[in-house]
C-alpha distance (Angstrom), angle and dihedral (degrees) to the residues before:
residue distance angle dihedral
M1 . . .
L2 3.77 . .
F3 3.77 96.0 .
Q4 3.82 98.0 29.0
S5 3.88 100.4 125.6
K6 3.87 95.2 55.5
T7 3.81 98.8 29.5
D8 3.81 124.4 116.0
T9 3.85 102.3 -131.4
T10 3.89 94.7 178.7
P11 3.81 116.3 133.7
T12 3.80 88.6 -106.4
A13 3.82 91.8 56.7
R14 3.81 92.5 46.2
D15 3.83 91.1 49.5
R16 3.84 90.0 51.8
R17 3.73 90.8 45.0
N18 3.81 89.0 52.7
R19 3.68 92.7 50.7
M20 3.78 94.4 50.5
A21 3.81 88.7 46.2
G22 3.75 89.1 53.5
L23 3.84 90.8 50.9
W24 3.90 89.4 48.5
A25 3.82 91.9 48.8
A26 3.78 91.0 45.1
E27 3.71 90.3 55.9
L28 3.82 91.5 49.5
L29 3.74 87.8 51.9
G30 3.82 91.2 51.6
L31 3.89 93.1 -113.8
L32 3.81 115.7 153.1
G33 3.78 136.3 -171.4
H34 3.80 116.2 -19.6
A35 3.82 91.7 3.6
A36 3.81 90.6 57.7
R37 3.81 93.6 45.2
D38 3.78 90.2 46.5
Y39 3.87 91.7 51.8
A40 3.77 90.9 48.5
H41 3.82 92.2 47.1
D42 3.72 91.3 48.8
L43 3.81 92.2 49.3
T44 3.75 91.7 49.2
H45 3.78 95.8 44.3
A46 3.83 90.5 48.6
H47 3.76 91.2 54.6
A48 3.72 101.4 31.6
Q49 3.93 94.1 107.3
D50 3.70 95.9 40.4
H51 3.80 100.8 91.4
D52 3.80 95.9 146.1
G53 3.85 129.4 86.2
D54 3.82 88.0 -94.3
G55 3.84 89.9 60.0
D56 3.70 92.1 55.9
E57 3.78 90.9 51.9
K58 3.76 89.3 50.4
L59 3.82 91.2 53.5
I60 3.85 91.1 46.4
Q61 3.84 89.4 52.7
R62 3.88 92.9 46.8
L63 3.85 89.3 50.0
G64 3.73 93.0 43.0
K65 3.83 89.7 53.5
D66 3.79 93.4 43.5
L67 3.80 94.3 46.6
R68 3.88 97.8 38.6
G69 3.77 107.2 151.5
K70 3.82 95.3 16.8
V71 3.83 104.6 68.2
D72 3.88 132.6 -1.8
I73 3.78 130.0 -122.7
H74 3.81 91.4 -100.1
E75 3.83 91.1 58.2
I76 3.79 92.7 46.1
R77 3.87 90.5 53.1
E78 3.74 90.4 49.3
K79 3.88 92.1 47.9
L80 3.85 91.3 48.1
S81 3.82 91.3 49.9
H82 3.89 90.9 50.3
L83 3.75 93.2 45.4
L84 3.84 90.9 48.8
H85 3.83 87.4 54.4
E86 3.84 90.2 47.5
A87 3.82 92.4 48.0
G88 3.67 90.9 51.5
R89 3.80 94.1 47.8
Q90 3.85 89.9 49.3
L91 3.76 91.6 49.9
H92 3.84 90.8 49.3
H93 3.77 91.7 51.3
Q94 3.81 90.2 49.7
D95 3.86 92.9 53.7
P96 3.82 112.3 4.6
D97 3.95 92.2 176.1
K98 3.76 91.2 65.9
H99 3.85 92.7 59.3
């Protein structure tokens, strides 16, 4: 991962990353409003228990299938890495004493 050494990889950070990835994918799919939020919620919920490396692969495959023809797997991996870094940053700013 691009930001691995400084990235928060806790389940909370991964769940936040998955939600942000869902909103990103929803935008690429042209989903708006409730449809976008529902898609992001579904993606987050479907992968909420997958906090191992295999879970990330399942998420990448799901996004690859959903976004076929819009972005490639390499772009999805880079986006997830960036979003995990961003999720960790957001969590750190919410409660810096925990990090």
